[in-house]
Structures are given as structure tokens and as C-alpha cells.
C-alpha positions as CSV (number, residue, x, y, z in Angstrom):
1,M,126.1,91.5,80.1
2,A,126.3,90.5,76.5
3,T,125.4,87.0,75.6
4,D,127.5,84.7,73.4
5,T,125.4,85.5,70.4
6,Q,125.7,89.3,70.7
7,Q,128.2,91.3,68.8
8,T,131.1,92.5,70.7
9,P,130.4,96.1,71.8
10,P,133.1,98.8,72.1
11,T,135.4,98.8,75.0
12,T,137.0,102.2,74.4
13,V,136.0,105.4,76.3
14,G,135.5,107.6,73.3
15,I,132.0,108.7,72.3
16,W,132.4,108.1,68.6
17,A,134.4,104.9,69.0
18,T,131.6,103.6,71.2
19,F,129.0,104.5,68.6
20,R,131.0,103.1,65.6
21,G,131.7,99.9,67.4
22,S,128.0,99.3,68.4
23,P,125.9,96.7,66.5
24,L,123.5,98.0,63.8
25,A,120.5,97.3,66.2
26,V,122.0,99.7,68.7
27,K,122.3,102.4,66.1
28,T,118.8,101.7,65.0
29,I,117.5,102.2,68.5
30,L,119.3,105.4,69.0
31,A,118.1,106.7,65.6
32,G,114.6,105.5,66.5
33,V,114.5,107.3,69.8
34,L,115.5,110.5,68.0
35,A,112.9,110.0,65.3
36,S,110.1,109.2,67.7
37,R,110.8,112.3,69.6
38,L,111.1,114.4,66.5
39,G,107.6,113.1,65.6
40,G,106.2,113.6,69.0
41,F,104.0,116.5,68.2
42,L,100.7,115.2,69.7
43,N,101.2,116.1,73.3
44,I,102.4,119.5,72.3
45,F,99.5,120.4,70.0
46,L,96.8,118.2,71.6
47,V,95.1,121.0,73.6
48,L,95.2,123.4,70.6
49,Y,93.8,120.7,68.3
50,L,90.9,119.9,70.6
51,T,89.9,123.5,71.3
52,D,90.2,124.2,67.5
53,R,87.6,121.4,67.0
54,G,85.2,123.2,69.4
55,Y,85.9,121.4,72.7
56,S,86.2,123.4,75.9
57,A,89.4,124.2,77.6
58,E,88.4,121.8,80.5
59,Q,87.8,119.0,78.0
60,A,91.1,119.6,76.3
61,A,92.9,119.6,79.7
62,F,91.2,116.4,80.7
63,A,92.3,114.8,77.4
64,L,95.9,115.9,78.1
65,G,95.6,114.1,81.5
66,V,94.3,111.0,79.7
67,Y,97.3,111.2,77.4
68,G,99.6,111.2,80.4
69,I,97.9,108.3,82.0
70,G,98.1,106.3,78.8
71,G,101.8,107.0,78.6
72,V,102.4,105.6,82.1
73,A,100.4,102.5,81.3
74,G,102.3,102.1,78.1
75,V,105.6,102.1,79.9
76,F,104.3,99.4,82.3
77,L,102.9,97.2,79.5
78,G,105.9,97.7,77.4
79,G,108.1,95.8,79.8
80,T,105.9,92.8,79.7
81,L,105.7,92.9,75.9
82,A,109.5,93.2,75.6
83,E,109.7,89.9,77.6
84,R,106.9,88.1,75.8
85,L,107.3,89.3,72.2
86,G,111.0,90.4,72.1
87,A,112.2,93.9,71.5
88,R,111.7,93.9,67.7
89,N,108.1,92.7,67.8
90,A,107.2,95.0,70.7
91,T,108.7,98.0,68.9
92,V,107.0,97.2,65.6
93,L,103.7,96.7,67.3
94,G,104.0,100.0,69.3
95,M,105.2,102.2,66.5
96,A,102.7,100.8,63.9
97,S,99.8,101.2,66.3
98,T,101.0,104.8,67.0
99,A,101.1,105.6,63.3
100,A,97.5,104.4,62.7
101,L,96.0,105.9,65.9
102,T,97.6,109.3,65.4
103,A,96.2,109.7,61.9
104,A,92.8,108.4,63.1
105,L,92.5,111.3,65.5
106,L,91.9,113.6,62.6
107,Y,88.7,111.7,61.6
108,L,87.1,110.3,64.8
109,P,83.8,111.9,65.7
110,G,82.8,112.6,69.3
111,Y,84.7,113.3,72.4
112,G,84.5,109.8,73.8
113,L,86.1,108.2,70.8
114,L,88.8,110.8,70.8
115,L,89.6,110.2,74.5
116,A,89.8,106.5,73.8
117,A,92.1,107.0,70.9
118,I,94.2,109.5,72.8
119,A,94.7,107.0,75.6
120,L,95.6,104.2,73.2
121,V,98.0,106.3,71.1
122,S,99.8,107.5,74.2
123,M,100.1,103.9,75.4
124,A,101.2,102.6,72.1
125,A,103.8,105.4,71.7
126,Q,105.5,104.2,74.9
127,L,105.6,100.5,74.3
128,Y,108.9,100.7,72.5
129,R,110.7,102.3,75.4
130,P,111.2,99.3,77.7
131,A,111.8,97.1,74.7
132,S,114.3,99.3,73.1
133,T,116.2,100.1,76.3
134,T,116.3,96.5,77.3
135,L,117.8,95.5,73.9
136,L,120.1,98.5,74.1
137,S,121.5,97.1,77.3
138,D,121.6,93.5,76.1
139,L,123.8,94.5,73.1
140,T,126.2,96.6,75.2
141,S,128.9,95.3,77.5
142,R,128.7,96.0,81.2
143,D,131.4,98.6,81.0
144,G,129.6,100.4,78.2
145,Q,126.2,100.8,79.8
146,V,126.6,104.4,81.1
147,M,128.0,105.8,77.8
148,I,125.4,104.1,75.7
149,F,122.6,105.4,77.9
150,A,124.2,108.9,77.6
151,M,123.8,108.5,73.9
152,Y,120.2,107.4,74.4
153,R,119.5,110.5,76.5
154,F,121.2,112.7,73.8
155,S,118.8,111.3,71.2
156,L,115.9,111.8,73.5
157,N,116.8,115.4,74.5
158,L,117.7,116.5,70.9
159,G,114.5,115.2,69.5
160,T,112.4,116.7,72.3
161,T,114.1,120.1,71.7
162,I,113.6,120.1,68.0
163,A,110.1,118.6,67.9
164,P,108.1,121.8,68.8
165,L,109.9,123.7,66.0
166,L,109.3,121.0,63.5
167,G,105.7,120.6,64.5
168,F,105.1,124.3,64.2
169,A,106.7,124.3,60.7
170,L,104.4,121.4,59.6
171,Y,101.3,123.2,60.9
172,N,102.1,126.4,59.1
173,L,102.7,124.6,55.8
174,D,99.0,124.0,55.3
175,D,97.5,125.9,58.3
176,S,95.9,122.8,59.7
177,Y,96.6,119.7,61.8
178,A,96.4,117.2,58.9
179,L,100.0,117.4,57.9
180,L,101.1,117.6,61.5
181,F,99.4,114.3,62.6
182,W,100.0,112.5,59.3
183,G,103.7,113.5,59.7
184,E,103.9,112.1,63.2
185,G,102.2,108.9,61.9
186,A,104.7,108.6,59.1
187,V,107.7,109.0,61.4
188,A,106.3,106.2,63.7
189,L,105.6,103.9,60.7
190,G,109.1,104.6,59.4
191,Y,110.6,103.6,62.7
192,A,108.5,100.4,62.7
193,V,109.8,99.4,59.3
194,L,113.4,100.2,60.3
195,A,113.1,98.2,63.5
196,R,111.6,95.2,61.6
197,V,114.5,95.2,59.2
198,T,117.4,95.9,61.5
199,I,116.6,94.7,65.0
200,P,117.3,91.0,65.5
201,A,114.4,88.7,66.4
202,R,116.0,87.5,69.6
203,P,114.6,85.6,72.6
204,R,115.2,87.4,75.8
205,P,118.8,86.9,77.0
206,T,119.5,84.2,79.5
207,A,121.9,84.4,82.4
208,P,125.0,82.2,82.5
209,G,124.0,78.8,83.6
210,E,120.4,79.3,82.6
211,T,118.9,77.5,79.7
212,E,116.4,79.0,77.2
213,T,113.8,76.5,78.6
214,D,114.4,77.7,82.1
215,A,114.0,81.4,81.0
216,A,110.9,80.7,79.0
217,G,109.3,78.7,81.8
218,E,109.4,81.6,84.2
219,T,106.1,83.4,84.3
220,A,105.6,87.1,84.6
221,A,104.4,86.6,88.1
222,D,107.6,84.8,89.0
223,G,109.7,87.6,87.5
224,Y,107.9,90.3,89.4
225,R,108.0,88.3,92.6
226,V,111.8,88.4,92.4
227,L,111.7,92.1,91.7
228,F,109.4,92.9,94.5
229,Q,111.6,90.9,96.9
230,D,114.5,93.1,95.9
231,R,114.1,95.6,98.7
232,R,116.9,97.8,97.7
233,Y,115.8,98.1,94.2
234,L,112.3,99.0,95.3
235,L,114.0,101.7,97.4
236,F,115.7,102.9,94.3
237,L,112.4,103.1,92.4
238,L,110.9,105.2,95.2
239,A,113.9,107.5,95.1
240,A,113.6,107.8,91.3
241,M,109.9,108.6,91.5
242,V,110.5,111.3,94.2
243,N,113.4,112.8,92.2
244,A,111.1,112.9,89.1
245,M,108.5,114.7,91.1
246,V,111.0,117.3,92.1
247,Y,112.6,117.6,88.7
248,V,109.3,118.3,86.8
249,Q,108.5,121.4,88.9
250,Y,110.5,123.6,86.6
251,L,107.8,122.9,84.0
252,S,104.8,123.1,86.2
253,T,105.2,125.1,89.4
254,L,108.0,127.4,88.4
255,P,106.1,129.2,85.6
256,L,103.2,129.7,88.1
257,D,105.6,131.3,90.6
258,V,107.3,133.4,87.9
259,K,103.9,134.8,86.8
260,A,102.8,135.4,90.4
261,S,106.0,137.3,91.2
262,G,105.5,139.7,88.2
263,M,109.0,139.1,86.7
264,P,109.2,139.0,82.9
265,I,108.4,135.5,81.5
266,L,111.4,136.0,79.2
267,W,113.8,135.0,82.0
268,Y,111.9,131.7,82.5
269,T,112.2,130.9,78.8
270,V,115.9,131.8,78.8
271,A,116.5,129.4,81.8
272,V,114.5,126.5,80.2
273,S,116.3,127.1,76.9
274,A,119.7,127.1,78.7
275,N,118.8,123.8,80.3
276,G,118.1,122.2,77.0
277,F,121.2,123.6,75.4
278,I,123.5,122.5,78.2
279,V,122.2,119.0,78.4
280,I,122.5,118.5,74.6
281,A,125.9,120.2,74.3
282,F,127.7,118.9,77.4
283,E,126.2,115.7,78.8
284,L,128.0,113.3,76.5
285,G,131.3,114.9,77.1
286,L,130.9,115.0,80.8
287,T,129.9,111.3,80.8
288,K,133.4,110.5,79.6
289,L,134.5,111.6,83.1
290,S,131.5,110.6,85.2
291,Q,131.4,107.1,83.9
292,K,134.6,106.5,85.8
293,W,133.1,107.4,89.2
294,P,131.3,105.0,91.6
295,M,127.7,104.9,90.4
296,K,126.4,105.3,94.0
297,I,128.3,108.6,94.4
298,T,127.3,109.8,90.9
299,I,123.6,109.3,91.5
300,A,123.7,110.8,95.0
301,V,125.6,113.9,93.8
302,A,123.2,114.3,90.9
303,W,120.1,114.1,92.9
304,T,121.6,116.4,95.6
305,L,122.3,119.0,93.0
306,I,118.8,118.7,91.6
307,G,117.3,119.2,95.1
308,L,119.6,122.1,95.8
309,G,118.9,123.8,92.6
310,V,115.1,123.6,93.1
311,A,115.6,124.8,96.7
312,L,117.4,127.9,95.4
313,Y,114.2,129.1,93.7
314,S,113.1,130.0,97.3
315,L,115.3,133.1,97.1
316,P,113.6,136.3,95.9
317,L,112.8,135.6,92.3
318,G,114.7,137.5,89.7
319,A,116.6,136.8,86.5
320,A,119.8,135.8,88.4
321,V,117.9,133.4,90.8
322,V,115.9,131.7,88.1
323,I,118.8,131.2,85.7
324,G,121.4,130.4,88.5
325,A,119.1,127.8,90.2
326,T,118.3,126.2,86.9
327,L,122.0,125.9,86.1
328,V,122.6,124.1,89.4
329,W,120.0,121.4,88.9
330,T,121.0,121.2,85.2
331,L,124.5,120.3,86.4
332,G,123.0,117.5,88.5
333,E,121.1,116.3,85.4
334,I,124.1,116.0,83.2
335,V,126.3,114.5,85.9
336,G,123.9,111.7,86.9
337,G,121.3,111.2,84.1
338,P,123.2,108.5,82.2
339,S,124.1,106.6,85.4
340,V,120.5,106.8,86.6
341,F,119.2,105.4,83.3
342,A,121.9,102.7,83.1
343,Y,121.6,101.4,86.7
344,P,118.3,99.4,86.2
345,A,120.0,97.3,83.6
346,L,122.7,96.4,86.1
347,A,120.7,96.0,89.3
348,G,119.1,92.6,88.9
349,P,119.4,89.2,87.3
350,A,120.1,89.3,83.5
351,R,117.0,87.3,82.8
352,L,114.9,90.0,84.4
353,R,116.6,93.0,82.9
354,G,113.4,94.0,80.9
355,R,111.3,94.0,84.1
356,Y,113.9,96.0,86.0
357,I,114.2,98.6,83.2
358,S,110.4,98.9,82.7
359,S,109.8,99.2,86.4
360,F,112.2,102.1,86.6
361,Q,110.6,103.8,83.6
362,F,107.2,103.3,85.1
363,A,108.3,104.8,88.5
364,Y,110.0,107.7,86.7
365,A,106.9,108.4,84.4
366,L,104.6,108.2,87.5
367,G,106.7,110.8,89.3
368,M,106.6,113.0,86.2
369,A,102.8,112.7,86.1
370,L,102.2,113.2,89.9
371,G,104.7,116.0,90.3
372,P,102.7,118.8,88.6
373,A,99.6,117.9,90.6
374,L,101.5,117.9,93.9
375,G,103.2,121.1,93.0
376,G,99.9,122.8,92.1
377,V,98.3,121.8,95.4
378,L,101.3,123.0,97.4
379,F,101.7,126.2,95.5
380,T,98.0,127.2,96.2
381,R,98.8,126.8,99.9
382,L,102.4,127.9,100.3
383,Q,103.0,130.1,97.2
384,H,106.7,131.0,97.0
385,G,107.3,128.8,100.1
386,V,106.8,125.7,98.0
387,W,110.5,125.5,97.0
388,P,112.1,124.5,100.4
389,V,109.6,121.6,100.4
390,F,110.7,120.3,97.0
391,G,114.3,121.0,97.9
392,A,113.9,118.8,100.9
393,L,112.3,116.1,98.8
394,G,115.2,116.2,96.4
395,L,117.7,115.7,99.2
396,F,115.5,112.9,100.5
397,A,115.7,111.2,97.1
398,A,119.5,111.5,97.2
399,V,119.7,109.9,100.7
400,L,117.5,107.1,99.4
401,G,119.7,106.7,96.4
402,V,122.8,106.3,98.7
403,A,121.0,103.5,100.6
404,A,119.5,101.9,97.5
405,V,122.3,101.8,94.8
406,R,124.6,98.8,95.0
407,V,127.4,97.5,92.9
408,P,126.0,94.5,91.0
409,S,127.9,91.3,90.9
410,A,129.9,90.6,87.7
411,S,127.5,88.0,86.5
412,A,124.3,89.8,87.6
413,T,122.7,86.5,88.1
414,A,122.5,86.2,91.8
415,G,119.4,86.8,93.9
416,P,118.2,90.3,94.7
417,D,120.0,90.5,98.0
418,A,123.2,88.8,96.9
419,D,124.9,92.1,96.3
420,A,123.8,93.8,99.4
421,D,127.2,94.0,100.9
422,A,129.1,94.8,97.7
423,D,128.9,98.5,97.9
424,T,132.5,99.0,98.6
425,A,133.8,96.4,96.2
426,E,133.7,98.7,93.1
427,P,134.9,96.1,90.6
428,Q,136.2,97.6,87.4
429,D,133.7,95.8,85.3
430,A,130.6,96.3,87.5
431,G,129.2,99.3,85.7
432,A,129.3,101.3,88.9
433,G,132.9,102.5,88.8
434,G,136.1,101.9,86.9
435,T,136.2,102.1,83.1
436,R,132.6,102.2,82.0
437,T,132.6,103.3,78.4
């Protein structure tokens, strides 16, 4: 999907060769994702910070909910900004705003002002995601999409794993939240500066045969009209949202069930830690194999394993069940995660890549936000019987994925239904099979 002005991305299968051959802007984005996650302390320590300032547990929980809503809104808004301002400007705006707002939380008086700032900082922190992933896709060849998004997920997961430890260390250095929040602000500001220097100021890419004037003349409403007419992609968004609702249960409903069963919480922490270790240690290596598989099959298998793993929690809870079931859905995550993240960049016209990517991120974030609420409601009614329900939802997402995912045309410039019958074509350069690096 690279335009004529883009640097030639790598065409080899190797991980390091792919990274070395990528443009500087791609390396900046991957480093920025890692840095932003390493500095993502706020959501981890927000409840503790607010209760330390004297607010009630209910007020702190509500503020955490506001933080989640702000993040969903930021992902949605970020796609529009990526189209309007370009990836560099959207990233700089989001990260600079995050830096200022995070530090401001230390000094704002009153609960209302804090809530407003929390919503804004959460929204600003997510603005870079559609912008950065859109540019990441723009600067990568079609056969390199899956591997580059595997690297994106590696940076994301590594930063998420280390962030709590780093945040705890910063907190203990001065036994207050000042260094913690100023540290997060500094990381965000550093990424803003790095993005300003290294990410090119580019107009959005145009599809072959489309002029810059044509692309610029298309309004946001026109772009979303095309997306909303793409029925199969809307089906994919629904499947992604349902899958996210199932996936997040290990963080929300599973600890409730573990506690209710009376089993030691140690085994839950071991299972969660094993998930993080396996994803970081093995996903990139496995992607060297999975990138060669048809994307439809990869996503379907991945979502099936996630549904099956969650369903296995319905067995009598014990160490073997919790760890074993977690390993099953973790396998699904590392098999299909890169393909799921790469597919939106390949699913629609090149000129609408930002909107396709941001709509996926919005649907996924919405599923992650709604999942805990749904799990909590179902657990109060079904208790341990909640797991077959979520297992069935996971399999439902896999079935939707089989129906929704298509092999995009080589130019990715046709209308939304132009590829409807291309599922069996499996061209080598389509990003859904063959030699995707």
C-alpha cells in the first residue's frame, strides 16, 4: 500500500530484517508506542491517588470509569484528526496535551475539575493511536502488514507489562505521586518532540488514480458513508467488539470467580503473568509462521481459541484449570493478534485507511469497556455459570469473523463490496495469505 513517496519497506520474512529495513518514522512509532505504555501510570494509580487526596472509593471508581470513556472517545476522535491534521500533527497534539494535563492533575482543586481533566487526559493519550497505526500501515508494504503490527503489539505489550513496576519505583522514590505524574508527562512530551522531528509531515495517502485534490475534497461524512456501506467490514467490527468483551473477562470476572471459589489468588496472578510472558516472548516468532496463513483462517482460529479458553473456566476452578484455560486463549491471542490488528489497514480503500483503522480501534476499545460491566452483571446472576455464556460469545465472534474477513484487492481502491467474492483468491500480495512479512 505504499505510495510513490514512501520509502521501500522490507520484503523479507525475518523480524530484525523487517525492523532494520523500515523507515525512521516506523521505528519512531514503535518506540513511541513502547514509551507511551511505559509512561502509562495514570490508569494504574488513579484510584489510589484520588483516595489518597480524600475522595471516597465510589468517587475514585467513577473517575476510573470517566477515564475509560475518555479513552474510547479519544480513539474515535484520533481517526478524524489523523485524516485532517496528518499523523505527525495529531501525534504531537495528543502527546503534548497528555503531558500538560497529566501534570495538572497534581494541582487541580475540586472533584469536578479533576474529572474534567481525567476525561481530557485519557482522550488526549489515545489520539496518537489511530494516527500512528495509520502511518505505520502507510509506510509498510502490503506483504509486511502482519509482521509490522506484530512489532506494534510487542511494543504495546512490553510497555504495559513494565509500566506498573516502573510506576511503583517512581512512587517509592519520593513516597508521593508528584514524580509519578511528572514522569508520565515527561515521557509523553518526549514522544511529542521525537514525533515532531522524525515523523514526516505528509498529506494522507491517495489511492492509485486519485489526485490529492480528490482526496482532500472528500469530507469526513463522505468517508464514513463509504465505511458504513461496507457491510462486511461492519460485521468485522461487531465481531471484534464481541471478541474484546470476551477477552477482557480474565481481568474483570475471573478474579471475582477465583475469590468466590476460595482458591488462592496466587494461581490467578501466575496465570496472568504467564499470559504476559508468553505474548512478549513468542508472538513475534510465531508471526513468522502465521503471516503465511490465510488471514480469514488465522483470525477465525484465534477467536475460536479465545472463546474455548474462556469456556474452560467453567470447569471446577483450581490451579490447573485457571492456568490451562489461560494458556489456551493466550495461544489464540498470539496466533491471531497481529492479523486482527493488520486487517483494518487492508480492508478498505487506501484513502480511507485512517477511518477503517480508527473504527476498529473504537470498536475494540468499546468492547474492552463494556465487557467488565456485562461480566459483572452476568456473574451476579449466574456465578460460575457465566463462563459457558462467554465461551459461546467467543465462538459467535469467530463465526462472524469467518463471514466478515475478505481478501482485499491488490490495489485496495475498489468500493466496499468489490472484494466480496474474493475470499478464495488468496493472492500472494494481498496481506491475507502468502508471504506477508
